[in-house]
FIDOLO-469335 format. One record per residue: chain; x, y, z of N, C-alpha, C in turn. Coordinates in steps of 0.2 Angstrom, whole numbers. Layout:
REM residues N
+-------+-------+-------+-------+-------+-------+-------+-------+-------+-------+
| kette |   n_x |   n_y |   n_z |  ca_x |  ca_y |  ca_z |   c_x |   c_y |   c_z |
+-------+-------+-------+-------+-------+-------+-------+-------+-------+-------+
|     A |     X |     Y |     Z |     X |     Y |     Z |     X |     Y |     Z |
...
+-------+-------+-------+-------+-------+-------+-------+-------+-------+-------+
This chain:
REM residues 95
+-------+-------+-------+-------+-------+-------+-------+-------+-------+-------+
| kette |   n_x |   n_y |   n_z |  ca_x |  ca_y |  ca_z |   c_x |   c_y |   c_z |
+-------+-------+-------+-------+-------+-------+-------+-------+-------+-------+
|     A |    35 |    -6 |   104 |    31 |    -3 |   108 |    24 |    -7 |   109 |
|     A |    21 |    -7 |   115 |    14 |   -10 |   118 |     9 |    -9 |   112 |
|     A |     7 |   -17 |   110 |     1 |   -16 |   107 |    -6 |   -18 |   110 |
|     A |    -4 |   -18 |   117 |   -10 |   -18 |   122 |   -15 |   -13 |   122 |
|     A |   -20 |   -15 |   120 |   -25 |    -9 |   119 |   -32 |    -9 |   122 |
|     A |   -34 |    -2 |   126 |   -40 |    -2 |   131 |   -48 |    -3 |   126 |
|     A |   -53 |    -2 |   129 |   -58 |    -4 |   124 |   -60 |     2 |   120 |
|     A |   -59 |    10 |   122 |   -59 |    14 |   119 |   -53 |    16 |   113 |
|     A |   -48 |    10 |   113 |   -43 |    10 |   106 |   -45 |     6 |   103 |
|     A |   -47 |    -1 |   104 |   -51 |    -4 |    99 |   -56 |    -1 |    97 |
|     A |   -60 |     2 |   100 |   -67 |     6 |    95 |   -64 |    10 |    90 |
|     A |   -60 |    14 |    91 |   -56 |    18 |    87 |   -54 |    16 |    82 |
|     A |   -51 |    11 |    82 |   -46 |     7 |    77 |   -51 |     3 |    72 |
|     A |   -56 |     1 |    75 |   -62 |    -2 |    72 |   -64 |     0 |    66 |
|     A |   -65 |     7 |    67 |   -69 |    11 |    61 |   -64 |    11 |    55 |
|     A |   -56 |    10 |    56 |   -52 |     8 |    51 |   -54 |     2 |    45 |
|     A |   -56 |    -4 |    50 |   -56 |   -11 |    49 |   -61 |   -13 |    44 |
|     A |   -65 |    -7 |    43 |   -73 |   -11 |    40 |   -72 |   -17 |    35 |
|     A |   -64 |   -17 |    30 |   -67 |   -21 |    26 |   -60 |   -26 |    26 |
|     A |   -55 |   -25 |    31 |   -48 |   -30 |    35 |   -52 |   -34 |    38 |
|     A |   -50 |   -39 |    38 |   -50 |   -47 |    42 |   -44 |   -46 |    48 |
|     A |   -45 |   -42 |    51 |   -39 |   -41 |    57 |   -42 |   -38 |    63 |
|     A |   -39 |   -40 |    69 |   -40 |   -36 |    74 |   -38 |   -31 |    77 |
|     A |   -40 |   -25 |    80 |   -38 |   -17 |    82 |   -30 |   -20 |    84 |
|     A |   -28 |   -23 |    89 |   -22 |   -27 |    89 |   -17 |   -28 |    85 |
|     A |   -20 |   -33 |    80 |   -15 |   -33 |    73 |   -14 |   -28 |    69 |
|     A |   -19 |   -22 |    70 |   -17 |   -15 |    65 |   -14 |   -12 |    69 |
|     A |   -14 |   -10 |    76 |   -10 |    -6 |    79 |    -2 |   -11 |    77 |
|     A |    -2 |   -17 |    78 |     4 |   -18 |    79 |     7 |   -17 |    72 |
|     A |     5 |   -18 |    65 |     7 |   -17 |    59 |     9 |   -10 |    59 |
|     A |     5 |    -3 |    60 |     5 |     1 |    62 |    13 |     4 |    65 |
|     A |    14 |     0 |    72 |    18 |     1 |    75 |    25 |    -3 |    73 |
|     A |    24 |    -8 |    68 |    30 |   -10 |    66 |    32 |   -17 |    69 |
|     A |    27 |   -20 |    73 |    30 |   -25 |    78 |    25 |   -32 |    74 |
|     A |    22 |   -30 |    70 |    19 |   -36 |    66 |    19 |   -33 |    58 |
|     A |    23 |   -37 |    55 |    24 |   -37 |    46 |    21 |   -42 |    42 |
|     A |    17 |   -38 |    38 |    13 |   -43 |    34 |    16 |   -42 |    26 |
|     A |    15 |   -44 |    23 |    15 |   -43 |    15 |     8 |   -38 |    12 |
|     A |     2 |   -41 |    15 |    -3 |   -34 |    14 |    -7 |   -35 |    21 |
|     A |    -8 |   -30 |    24 |    -8 |   -24 |    22 |    -1 |   -20 |    24 |
|     A |    -1 |   -17 |    20 |     8 |   -13 |    23 |     5 |    -8 |    27 |
|     A |    12 |    -7 |    31 |    12 |    -1 |    36 |    10 |     6 |    33 |
|     A |    11 |     8 |    28 |    10 |    13 |    26 |     3 |    15 |    23 |
|     A |     0 |     8 |    21 |    -6 |    10 |    19 |   -11 |     9 |    25 |
|     A |   -10 |     5 |    32 |   -15 |     5 |    39 |   -15 |    13 |    41 |
|     A |    -9 |    15 |    41 |    -8 |    21 |    42 |   -12 |    26 |    41 |
|     A |   -11 |    27 |    33 |   -16 |    29 |    27 |   -24 |    29 |    29 |
|     A |   -25 |    23 |    30 |   -33 |    21 |    30 |   -34 |    23 |    39 |
|     A |   -30 |    23 |    44 |   -33 |    27 |    49 |   -32 |    32 |    49 |
|     A |   -29 |    37 |    46 |   -30 |    43 |    45 |   -35 |    47 |    42 |
|     A |   -38 |    43 |    37 |   -44 |    45 |    31 |   -51 |    41 |    35 |
|     A |   -49 |    37 |    40 |   -55 |    33 |    43 |   -58 |    38 |    49 |
|     A |   -52 |    40 |    53 |   -55 |    41 |    61 |   -54 |    48 |    62 |
|     A |   -56 |    53 |    67 |   -53 |    57 |    67 |   -46 |    59 |    73 |
|     A |   -44 |    64 |    68 |   -35 |    65 |    70 |   -35 |    66 |    80 |
|     A |   -42 |    67 |    83 |   -42 |    68 |    90 |   -42 |    61 |    94 |
|     A |   -45 |    56 |    88 |   -46 |    49 |    91 |   -40 |    46 |    90 |
|     A |   -36 |    48 |    84 |   -31 |    44 |    81 |   -25 |    44 |    87 |
|     A |   -25 |    53 |    91 |   -20 |    51 |    93 |   -21 |    50 |   102 |
|     A |   -28 |    46 |   102 |   -28 |    43 |   109 |   -26 |    37 |   109 |
|     A |   -22 |    34 |   102 |   -20 |    27 |   101 |   -12 |    28 |   100 |
|     A |   -10 |    31 |    95 |    -2 |    31 |    91 |    -1 |    41 |    94 |
|     A |     5 |    41 |    96 |     8 |    47 |    97 |     9 |    51 |    92 |
|     A |     8 |    56 |    91 |     9 |    61 |    83 |    17 |    60 |    82 |
|     A |    21 |    59 |    86 |    28 |    57 |    85 |    30 |    49 |    81 |
|     A |    25 |    44 |    85 |    25 |    36 |    80 |    21 |    38 |    74 |
|     A |    15 |    41 |    72 |    12 |    45 |    66 |    17 |    49 |    61 |
|     A |    23 |    53 |    63 |    26 |    56 |    58 |    32 |    51 |    57 |
|     A |    34 |    47 |    60 |    40 |    42 |    59 |    39 |    38 |    52 |
|     A |    33 |    37 |    51 |    29 |    31 |    47 |    26 |    36 |    40 |
|     A |    25 |    42 |    41 |    22 |    47 |    37 |    25 |    46 |    29 |
|     A |    31 |    44 |    29 |    32 |    45 |    21 |    30 |    41 |    18 |
|     A |    31 |    35 |    21 |    28 |    29 |    18 |    19 |    27 |    17 |
|     A |    17 |    33 |    20 |     9 |    32 |    21 |     6 |    37 |    17 |
|     A |    10 |    42 |    14 |     8 |    48 |    10 |     7 |    45 |     5 |
|     A |    11 |    40 |     2 |     9 |    36 |    -5 |     4 |    34 |    -6 |
|     A |    -1 |    31 |     1 |    -8 |    27 |     0 |   -13 |    34 |     2 |
|     A |   -12 |    39 |     2 |   -17 |    45 |     5 |   -21 |    48 |     0 |
|     A |   -27 |    48 |    -1 |   -29 |    51 |    -5 |   -33 |    58 |    -6 |
|     A |   -33 |    59 |     3 |   -36 |    67 |     2 |   -30 |    72 |     5 |
|     A |   -30 |    75 |    -1 |   -25 |    81 |     1 |   -27 |    85 |     7 |
|     A |   -33 |    87 |    10 |   -34 |    89 |    15 |   -29 |    86 |    22 |
|     A |   -29 |    80 |    22 |   -26 |    76 |    26 |   -19 |    76 |    27 |
|     A |   -16 |    76 |    19 |    -9 |    75 |    19 |    -7 |    83 |    20 |
|     A |   -11 |    86 |    18 |    -7 |    93 |    20 |    -7 |    95 |    28 |
|     A |   -11 |    93 |    33 |   -11 |    92 |    39 |    -6 |    89 |    42 |
|     A |    -5 |    83 |    39 |     2 |    79 |    40 |     6 |    82 |    40 |
|     A |     9 |    86 |    34 |    13 |    88 |    33 |    16 |    94 |    39 |
|     A |     9 |    97 |    40 |    11 |   103 |    43 |    14 |    99 |    52 |
|     A |     9 |    94 |    52 |    10 |    92 |    60 |    17 |    89 |    61 |
|     A |    19 |    87 |    54 |    26 |    83 |    55 |    33 |    88 |    53 |
|     A |    31 |    92 |    52 |    38 |    99 |    51 |    36 |   101 |    57 |
|     A |    32 |   104 |    61 |    30 |   105 |    66 |    33 |   102 |    72 |
|     A |    34 |    94 |    70 |    34 |    90 |    76 |    44 |    90 |    76 |
|     A |    46 |    91 |    71 |    54 |    91 |    70 |    57 |    96 |    72 |
+-------+-------+-------+-------+-------+-------+-------+-------+-------+-------+
């Protein structure tokens, strides 16, 4: 999948990068699986995104189907029960 981002998408992803030394494009590439690193892992990046950015902004960058495809791995890193319940509902609904 394409990791080219427009300016709005870069700003959205930057909200999750406050302590990570990477570009929004790298972050999106990790979540999409086109970039593989030992750290941060794909699940961690998705969990960070979900905990840092409003859902309505997240889906401006990633489709719900993309998010749900990696949900199982991301759920291990998620701290928020409210986000966990919301994602489980969204992913059940999409299947």
